[in-house]
N, C-alpha and C positions, 0 to 999 in steps of 0.2 A: 214947380211947372210939372204937370202930370205927364206920364209916359203914354205913348201911343197904345191903343187898345191891342192887347195880345190874346191869343186863345188861352183859355183857363189853365191848361197843363204849363204852358210857357211862363205864364204871369207867376203860377205858384212856384216854379223854378226859380224864377228871377227873385221873389221875395224871399225865398230861402237863402239863396246867395247873398243877397244884400244883408238880411238879418244876420248871417253868421258874421260878418265883419263887424256889424255893430256891437253884437253880443260879445264877440271876442275882445274887443276894444273895451267896453264899458261894463260887461259883466250883466247877468240877469237882472239884478236889482238895480243896476245903474242905468238901464235901458227902458225907454217907454215906446209904446205902440206908435205914438205921434213921431218919434225920432226914427223908427223903422221906416214908416210910411215916407217921411220926408227924404230918407237917404235912398229909397226905392223910386221916389218921384210919382208917388200915388196918393190917393187920399186915404184917411184912416177908413172910411167906409169900404174902399176896394180892399184894403189889408183884412179888415174884418169878414170880408166875404170869403176869403181863404182861410184864415184862422180865428176861431171864436175868441181866443184870449192870448195873452202873451206867453202864458204857460203852455197852452196847445202849441204854439208855435216853437217854443224852445224845445219842448219834447220831441217834436217831429225833426227839429234840427239835430238833436242828439242821435236819434234813430238814423237818419239820413247820412250824417257823418259816418257813423259806425258801419254802415252798410257799405259805404264807398271804401272804406278802409278794409273790410273783409273781402270785398270782391278784388281789391288789388292784390292782396296777399294769395287769395285762392288762384287767380289768374297766373300769378308767378310761379306758384308751386306746381301748379298743373303743367305748366311748359317745361318744367325741369327734368333733367333727364334721370336722375336717381336721387336716393336718400340724401347723399352730401349736398347735391346740388339744390334740392328742395329746401334744406336748412340755409343755404346761402341766398337763394332767390326769395324766400320768404322774408329774411330780415332785410334784404336789399329794397323789396317792394315797400315794406313797413317805414323803414327810414326815408325812402324816396317820397311816400306819401307825407310823411311829417315835414320834410323840407319843402315840398310843393305846396302844402296846405297847413302851414303853421297856425292860422287862425282856427282851423277845423280841430287839430289837435290840441290847442289850448282850450277850446270850448268843451272837448270831450273829456279830457283828462286834468285840466286845470281850472276849469269853469268855478265860479264863486257859488253857484246853486248846488253843485254835487255834495259838498260838505253840509250844507244847511237844509237841504230838502231831499227827503226819503224817496220821493218819486223819481227826481234827477238821478240819484244815486243807483236807484234800481234800473233805470234806462241805461247807465253807463255799465252796470252789472251785467245786463243783457248783451251788450257789445262785447265784452271780455269773454262771456260765456260762449258766444258764437265763435269767436276767434279761437278759443281754447278747444272747441269741439272740431274745429277744423284742423288745428295743430294736432289734436290726439289722433285723428284718422290717419296721419302721416307717420307717426312713431312705430317703426318696425322693430319691435322686440318681443322676446317671449316672456310677456307680464300680462297680469290681469287688466281688465278695464280700469279698475279704480287707480291702480298705479299709473297708467297711461294718461289717465285725466289729470292726475297730480302734477306729472311732467309737464303736461301741456300747459297748465296754468303757470308752472315756474317759467316756461319759455315765454308766455304772454306778459307776465310780470317783468321779466328781464327786458323785454322789448319796450314796455310802457316807462320802466324806471330808468332805463338808459336814454330814451327819447326826452324825458323831462329834463334830466341832467344836460344833454346835448344842447336842447333849445335854451335852457337857462344860462349855459355858459357861451352863448353866442354860436353855436354850430362850428366849432374851430375845425373839426375833422370833417372831411368830405364824406358823403354817403357811402362811397365804395369802401373807404377805410374803415369806417365805423361798422358797417354791415359785415365786413370781412372779419374784423376782431371779435365781434360778438357771435358770429356764425362759428368761428374757429373754436370758441369757448363752448358753445352749446353741442357742437359736433363731438367734442372730446367727451363732454358729459354723456351724450347718448350713446357713444360707442361703448362707454363702460357700464351699461345697465346690464345687469344680471338678474335672473329670476330669483325671487326671494324663496328661501327653504323654509 
Protein backbone atom coordinates (compact mmCIF):
# COMPACT_ATOMS: atom_id res chain seq x y z
CA UNK A 1 0.00 0.00 0.00
CA UNK A 2 1.50 3.29 -0.96
CA UNK A 3 2.08 6.18 1.40
CA UNK A 4 0.26 9.51 1.09
CA UNK A 5 1.94 12.06 -1.12
CA UNK A 6 4.62 13.98 0.78
CA UNK A 7 6.66 17.01 -0.24
CA UNK A 8 9.90 15.87 -1.91
CA UNK A 9 12.15 16.83 1.04
CA UNK A 10 9.98 14.93 3.54
CA UNK A 11 9.69 11.91 1.24
CA UNK A 12 13.48 11.81 0.78
CA UNK A 13 13.96 11.94 4.56
CA UNK A 14 11.41 9.14 5.02
CA UNK A 15 13.15 7.01 2.38
CA UNK A 16 16.53 7.54 4.05
CA UNK A 17 15.15 6.60 7.47
CA UNK A 18 13.45 3.46 6.20
CA UNK A 19 16.36 2.35 4.03
CA UNK A 20 18.72 2.78 6.98
CA UNK A 21 16.84 0.11 8.89
CA UNK A 22 16.66 -2.23 5.89
CA UNK A 23 20.37 -1.88 5.04
CA UNK A 24 21.41 -2.21 8.69
CA UNK A 25 19.43 -5.43 8.99
CA UNK A 26 20.27 -7.03 5.63
CA UNK A 27 23.48 -5.34 4.49
CA UNK A 28 24.15 -3.60 1.20
CA UNK A 29 24.40 -6.74 -0.89
CA UNK A 30 21.43 -8.40 0.77
CA UNK A 31 19.07 -5.48 0.14
CA UNK A 32 17.19 -4.69 -3.05
CA UNK A 33 15.57 -1.45 -4.06
CA UNK A 34 12.26 -3.36 -4.23
CA UNK A 35 12.63 -4.24 -0.53
CA UNK A 36 13.40 -0.63 0.38
CA UNK A 37 10.39 0.59 -1.61
CA UNK A 38 8.13 -2.01 0.02
CA UNK A 39 9.36 -1.13 3.53
CA UNK A 40 8.76 2.57 2.79
CA UNK A 41 5.30 1.92 1.36
CA UNK A 42 6.15 3.44 -2.01
CA UNK A 43 6.58 2.11 -5.52
CA UNK A 44 10.00 1.50 -7.02
CA UNK A 45 9.51 4.40 -9.48
CA UNK A 46 8.98 6.76 -6.51
CA UNK A 47 12.17 5.46 -4.88
CA UNK A 48 14.09 5.91 -8.13
CA UNK A 49 12.81 9.49 -8.43
CA UNK A 50 14.86 10.27 -5.33
CA UNK A 51 17.82 7.91 -5.74
CA UNK A 52 19.13 6.80 -9.12
CA UNK A 53 20.58 3.57 -7.73
CA UNK A 54 21.01 1.47 -4.64
CA UNK A 55 24.66 2.61 -4.52
CA UNK A 56 23.64 6.29 -4.57
CA UNK A 57 21.14 5.68 -1.77
CA UNK A 58 23.70 3.82 0.36
CA UNK A 59 26.36 6.50 -0.13
CA UNK A 60 23.90 9.22 0.84
CA UNK A 61 22.95 7.21 3.92
CA UNK A 62 26.61 6.96 4.98
CA UNK A 63 27.02 10.73 4.59
CA UNK A 64 23.74 11.44 6.37
CA UNK A 65 24.54 9.22 9.36
CA UNK A 66 28.07 10.64 9.60
CA UNK A 67 26.79 14.21 9.50
CA UNK A 68 24.26 13.52 12.24
CA UNK A 69 26.93 11.95 14.47
CA UNK A 70 29.30 14.87 13.88
CA UNK A 71 26.59 17.42 14.69
CA UNK A 72 25.75 15.69 17.98
CA UNK A 73 29.39 15.69 19.08
CA UNK A 74 29.93 19.32 18.02
CA UNK A 75 26.76 20.48 19.77
CA UNK A 76 27.76 18.74 22.99
CA UNK A 77 31.35 20.01 23.02
CA UNK A 78 30.28 23.56 22.14
CA UNK A 79 28.00 23.66 25.19
CA UNK A 80 30.69 22.32 27.56
CA UNK A 81 32.35 24.64 30.06
CA UNK A 82 36.03 23.80 29.53
CA UNK A 83 38.47 21.24 28.12
CA UNK A 84 37.74 18.49 30.67
CA UNK A 85 34.01 18.99 30.21
CA UNK A 86 34.42 18.95 26.41
CA UNK A 87 36.07 15.52 26.58
CA UNK A 88 33.28 14.17 28.79
CA UNK A 89 30.51 15.78 26.73
CA UNK A 90 32.00 14.63 23.43
CA UNK A 91 32.18 10.98 24.48
CA UNK A 92 28.75 11.12 26.09
CA UNK A 93 27.26 12.50 22.86
CA UNK A 94 29.05 9.90 20.75
CA UNK A 95 27.96 6.95 22.88
CA UNK A 96 24.42 8.33 23.25
CA UNK A 97 24.20 8.56 19.46
CA UNK A 98 25.29 4.92 19.22
CA UNK A 99 22.75 3.86 21.86
CA UNK A 100 19.91 5.80 20.25
CA UNK A 101 20.88 4.96 16.65
CA UNK A 102 22.42 1.51 16.73
CA UNK A 103 21.32 0.81 13.16
CA UNK A 104 23.07 3.97 12.01
CA UNK A 105 26.25 3.02 13.85
CA UNK A 106 26.18 -0.50 12.39
CA UNK A 107 25.67 0.87 8.90
CA UNK A 108 28.54 3.33 9.24
CA UNK A 109 31.13 1.27 11.08
CA UNK A 110 30.02 -2.31 10.61
CA UNK A 111 28.38 -2.37 7.20
CA UNK A 112 29.26 -5.16 4.80
CA UNK A 113 29.94 -2.68 2.03
CA UNK A 114 32.78 -0.87 3.79
CA UNK A 115 35.33 -3.67 3.49
CA UNK A 116 34.27 -4.76 0.02
CA UNK A 117 33.84 -1.42 -1.69
CA UNK A 118 36.45 1.36 -1.92
CA UNK A 119 33.80 4.04 -2.48
CA UNK A 120 31.97 3.05 0.71
CA UNK A 121 35.26 2.90 2.61
CA UNK A 122 36.07 6.41 1.38
CA UNK A 123 32.66 7.69 2.57
CA UNK A 124 33.34 6.29 6.05
CA UNK A 125 36.84 7.77 5.98
CA UNK A 126 35.33 11.21 5.25
CA UNK A 127 33.16 10.86 8.36
CA UNK A 128 36.16 9.88 10.49
CA UNK A 129 38.17 12.76 9.02
CA UNK A 130 35.43 15.29 9.79
CA UNK A 131 35.12 14.12 13.39
CA UNK A 132 38.92 14.14 13.80
CA UNK A 133 39.11 17.71 12.49
CA UNK A 134 36.47 18.75 15.04
CA UNK A 135 38.33 16.96 17.85
CA UNK A 136 41.70 18.41 16.83
CA UNK A 137 40.29 21.93 17.16
CA UNK A 138 39.48 21.19 20.81
CA UNK A 139 42.91 19.90 21.85
CA UNK A 140 44.59 22.65 23.84
CA UNK A 141 48.27 21.78 24.00
CA UNK A 142 51.53 23.36 22.97
CA UNK A 143 52.05 20.99 20.03
CA UNK A 144 52.20 21.30 16.26
CA UNK A 145 49.24 20.67 13.98
CA UNK A 146 50.43 17.22 12.81
CA UNK A 147 50.75 16.06 16.42
CA UNK A 148 47.30 17.50 17.23
CA UNK A 149 45.71 15.72 14.23
CA UNK A 150 47.35 12.42 15.15
CA UNK A 151 45.95 12.63 18.68
CA UNK A 152 42.52 13.53 17.31
CA UNK A 153 42.48 10.41 15.14
CA UNK A 154 43.46 8.39 18.20
CA UNK A 155 40.48 9.80 20.11
CA UNK A 156 38.14 9.03 17.19
CA UNK A 157 39.52 5.51 16.91
CA UNK A 158 39.02 4.96 20.62
CA UNK A 159 35.38 6.05 20.40
CA UNK A 160 34.71 3.86 17.37
CA UNK A 161 36.47 0.74 18.70
CA UNK A 162 34.88 1.09 22.14
CA UNK A 163 31.45 1.51 20.54
CA UNK A 164 31.91 -1.62 18.42
CA UNK A 165 32.80 -3.65 21.50
CA UNK A 166 29.97 -2.10 23.49
CA UNK A 167 27.37 -2.93 20.82
CA UNK A 168 28.81 -6.42 20.29
CA UNK A 169 28.57 -7.26 23.99
CA UNK A 170 24.99 -6.05 24.33
CA UNK A 171 25.73 -2.61 25.79
CA UNK A 172 26.11 -3.92 29.34
CA UNK A 173 27.37 -0.58 30.65
CA UNK A 174 25.11 2.43 30.50
CA UNK A 175 26.02 5.47 28.38
CA UNK A 176 27.02 7.51 31.44
CA UNK A 177 29.37 4.88 32.85
CA UNK A 178 30.92 4.08 29.48
CA UNK A 179 31.49 7.71 28.55
CA UNK A 180 32.92 8.53 31.99
CA UNK A 181 35.41 5.65 31.80
CA UNK A 182 36.62 6.50 28.30
CA UNK A 183 36.65 10.24 29.02
CA UNK A 184 38.79 9.66 32.15
CA UNK A 185 41.30 7.66 30.13
CA UNK A 186 41.39 10.25 27.35
CA UNK A 187 41.66 13.21 29.71
CA UNK A 188 44.55 11.58 31.58
CA UNK A 189 46.34 11.08 28.27
CA UNK A 190 45.67 14.60 27.00
CA UNK A 191 46.91 16.14 30.24
CA UNK A 192 50.20 14.31 29.83
CA UNK A 193 50.96 15.77 26.39
CA UNK A 194 54.25 17.67 26.22
CA UNK A 195 55.78 19.51 23.29
CA UNK A 196 58.35 17.40 21.51
CA UNK A 197 61.94 18.57 21.65
